[in-house]
C-alpha positions in Angstrom: -49.0 -16.6 7.1 -50.9 -13.4 6.4 -49.5 -12.0 9.7 -46.1 -13.0 8.4 -46.4 -10.6 5.4 -47.3 -8.1 7.3 -44.6 -7.8 9.5 -42.2 -8.4 5.8 -40.0 -5.3 5.1 -39.2 -6.3 1.7 -36.9 -2.7 1.3 -34.8 -4.1 4.7 -34.6 -7.5 3.2 -33.2 -5.9 -0.2 -30.7 -3.2 1.4 -29.4 -6.3 3.6 -29.0 -8.6 1.3 -26.9 -5.5 -1.1 -24.7 -5.2 1.9 -24.3 -8.8 1.6 -23.0 -9.2 -2.0 -19.7 -7.4 -0.5 -18.5 -10.2 1.6 -16.0 -12.2 -0.7 -16.2 -10.3 -3.4 -13.6 -7.1 -3.5 -13.9 -3.5 -2.1 -15.5 -2.4 -5.2 -18.5 -3.8 -7.0 -20.7 -2.5 -9.7 -24.6 -1.9 -9.9 -24.5 -5.1 -12.2 -22.3 -7.3 -10.2 -24.3 -6.7 -7.0 -27.8 -7.1 -8.9 -26.0 -10.7 -10.5 -25.7 -11.9 -6.6 -28.8 -10.7 -5.2 -31.1 -11.3 -8.1 -32.4 -7.9 -8.0 -33.2 -5.6 -10.8 -30.3 -2.6 -11.2 -32.8 -0.1 -10.6 -33.4 -1.5 -6.8 -29.9 -2.0 -6.6 -29.2 1.5 -7.4 -31.6 3.0 -5.0 -30.5 1.4 -2.4 -26.8 1.8 -2.8 -27.9 5.5 -3.0 -29.7 5.5 0.4 -26.7 3.4 1.7 -24.7 6.5 0.5 -26.6 9.1 1.9 -26.9 7.4 5.4 -23.0 7.1 4.9 -22.7 2.9 5.1 -21.7 3.3 1.3 -19.4 5.0 -1.1 -19.3 6.0 -4.9 -16.6 5.6 -6.9 -16.8 6.2 -10.2 -19.3 3.4 -11.9 -18.3 1.5 -8.9 -19.8 1.4 -5.3 -17.8 0.4 -2.4 -19.4 -0.5 2.1 -17.4 2.4 4.1 -16.5 1.2 7.6 -19.4 2.4 9.1 -20.9 -1.1 8.4 -19.2 -2.2 10.8 -21.3 -0.7 13.2 -24.2 -2.4 12.7 -21.8 -6.2 13.7 -21.1 -3.9 16.6 -24.2 -3.3 17.7 -24.4 -7.1 17.8 -21.1 -7.9 19.9 -22.1 -5.1 22.4 -25.1 -6.8 23.1 -23.5 -11.0 23.8 -23.6 -12.1 27.1 -19.7 -12.9 28.1 -20.6 -16.4 29.6 -23.0 -17.0 26.3 -20.0 -16.6 24.1 -17.4 -18.5 26.7 -19.8 -21.5 27.8 -19.4 -23.5 24.7 -15.7 -22.9 23.9 -15.1 -23.4 28.0 -16.8 -26.9 27.6 -14.9 -27.7 24.4 -11.6 -27.1 26.5 -12.6 -28.8 29.4 -14.0 -31.9 27.7 -10.5 -31.7 25.2 -8.0 -31.6 28.4 -10.0 -33.1 30.8 -9.2 -30.4 33.6 -11.5 -27.9 35.2 -12.1 -24.4 33.3 -13.0 -20.9 34.7 -14.3 -17.4 34.1 -13.9 -15.0 36.7 -13.9 -11.1 36.8 -12.2 -8.2 39.3 -13.9 -7.1 42.2 -11.4 -5.2 44.3 -9.2 -7.7 45.8 -11.0 -10.4 44.9 -12.1 -12.2 41.7 -15.6 -13.2 41.1 -16.0 -16.4 39.9 -19.2 -16.4 36.8 -18.6 -19.2 34.9 -17.0 -23.0 35.6 -17.3 -26.1 33.6 -16.1 -29.3 35.4 -16.2 -33.1 34.5 -15.6 -34.1 38.6 -14.1 -33.4 41.6 -11.1 -30.5 41.1 -10.6 -28.6 44.5 -11.3 -28.9 48.2 -12.3 -25.0 47.9 -16.3 -25.2 46.9 -16.2 -23.6 43.8 -19.6 -21.9 41.8 -21.2 -18.9 40.1 -20.2 -16.0 42.6 -17.7 -17.9 44.7 -14.5 -14.9 45.6 -10.8 -15.7 45.8 -7.7 -13.8 46.6 -6.8 -11.8 43.6 -3.7 -12.2 44.6 -3.2 -16.0 44.9 -4.5 -16.9 41.7 -3.4 -16.9 38.0 -6.9 -15.0 36.9 -6.2 -12.5 39.8 -3.2 -11.7 38.7 -4.1 -11.9 35.1 -6.9 -9.2 36.0 -4.6 -7.2 37.9 -1.9 -6.8 36.0 -4.2 -5.1 32.7 -6.0 -3.1 36.0 -5.3 0.8 36.1 -2.6 1.0 38.1 -4.5 3.2 40.8 -6.9 0.1 40.9 -3.9 -2.1 41.5 -2.5 0.5 44.2 -6.1 0.4 46.1 -6.1 -2.9 45.9 -2.4 -3.5 47.8 -3.5 -1.4 49.7 -7.1 -2.5 51.2 -5.5 -6.4 50.8 -3.9 -8.3 53.6 -1.9 -10.5 51.3 -2.4 -13.4 53.5 -0.9 -16.3 53.2 -2.7 -19.3 52.0 0.2 -21.5 51.3 4.3 -20.9 51.8 4.0 -19.9 48.0 1.4 -17.5 48.3 2.9 -13.7 47.2 2.3 -11.5 50.5 5.3 -9.0 49.1 3.1 -5.3 47.5 7.0 -5.3 45.1 6.7 -9.1 44.5 3.2 -9.0 43.8 3.7 -6.0 41.6 7.1 -7.7 39.8 4.4 -10.6 39.0 2.3 -8.3 37.8 4.1 -6.7 35.2 5.7 -10.4 34.3 2.4 -11.3 33.5 1.2 -8.2 31.5 5.0 -8.7 29.7 3.6 -12.5 28.6 0.4 -12.6 28.7 -0.6 -15.3 30.5 0.0 -16.4 34.8 0.7 -20.0 35.8 0.4 -20.0 39.5 2.0 -23.6 41.5 0.0 -24.2 44.7 -0.1 -20.5 45.8 -3.6 -20.4 46.3 -4.2 -24.2 47.9 -1.4 -27.0 48.4 -1.7 -29.9 45.5 -3.2 -27.3 43.3 -1.9 -25.6 40.1 -3.5 -23.3 37.3 -3.0 -21.0 34.5 -4.8 -18.4 33.2 -5.0 -16.1 29.8 -7.1 -12.3 29.7 -10.5 -11.9 27.6 -10.6 -8.8 25.6 -14.0 -7.1 25.2 -14.9 -4.6 21.8 -12.5 -1.8 23.2 -9.7 -3.5 24.2 -11.0 -3.9 27.9 -9.6 -7.3 29.9 -13.2 -8.0 31.4 -12.3 -11.4 32.6 -9.9 -13.9 33.1 -10.0 -17.5 31.5 -8.3 -20.2 33.9 -7.8 -24.0 34.3 -7.2 -25.9 37.3 -5.8 -29.3 38.4 -4.0 -31.5 41.1 -0.2 -31.6 40.9 0.1 -35.2 39.9 -2.4 -34.7 37.4 -0.3 -31.7 36.0 3.4 -31.3 36.5 4.1 -27.7 35.5 5.5 -29.0 32.3 2.5 -30.2 31.5 0.4 -26.9 32.5 2.7 -24.7 30.4 3.3 -26.9 27.7 0.2 -28.7 26.9 -2.4 -27.0 28.8 -1.6 -23.1 28.4 -1.3 -22.9 24.2 -5.4 -24.3 24.3 -6.1 -22.4 27.2 -4.6 -18.8 25.3 -5.8 -19.4 22.2 -9.4 -20.1 23.3 -9.1 -16.8 25.7 -8.4 -15.6 21.9 -11.5 -16.6 20.1 -13.9 -15.7 23.3 -12.4 -11.8 22.6 -13.0 -12.2 19.1 -16.0 -13.3 19.4 -16.8 -10.5 21.8 -15.6 -8.0 19.3 -11.9 -7.4 20.4 -10.3 -5.6 17.4 -13.6 -4.0 15.9 -13.0 -1.0 17.7 -9.3 -0.9 15.7 -10.9 -1.5 12.8 -13.6 1.0 12.7 -11.4 4.0 12.5 
């Protein structure tokens, strides 16, 4: 207990309490209002607010104080330290349990998608899918999503180095057709693949954005053709998939950069 007291910075605690006092109480507060919320004396609140003002985290307006957008940087520091899989994993598990289909998370690496996490209940596919598994981007819904949001030069580099191998009779093997597909994916914000990677398998994918507005991964659900007719894939499975992707993106800070400007 003595060590805890020695390590405790009361001034920092008071500063954080004062910042938290603005949550849900409007943009402008008087010293008295802040004191009532925090339980601190007005002189202490005044010193804290003046310190925050000097540091650029607050501004004074007549007899009231307001926080500045710089405060968002404090939350942004946390968001920047959060690992993608730490955020995504519990939401992927919820989605898999809700829909009864496998959930995957992948990133783009050249002409391939690389699995960074996967949640599965039971057997999904004849292809052995695990963290680190690589699949050709041109034949997967995740690959289509990641390429759709990639820089045009990166897409052209993939087209130049990939053979666009036909894995099934439905695999896109023509560069012009793939470019058209990517434009459609970018326009609607998702993709669905019908047996382009493996016969008897369908999948849908949506993008994951980071705090800079970049697509850093794709979230996908996959299932068998008997379990998932295209009507179910796009009508029942796709909406919660996209909502989960949006939730992951928000928890990674998507939108924070715009708010800070």
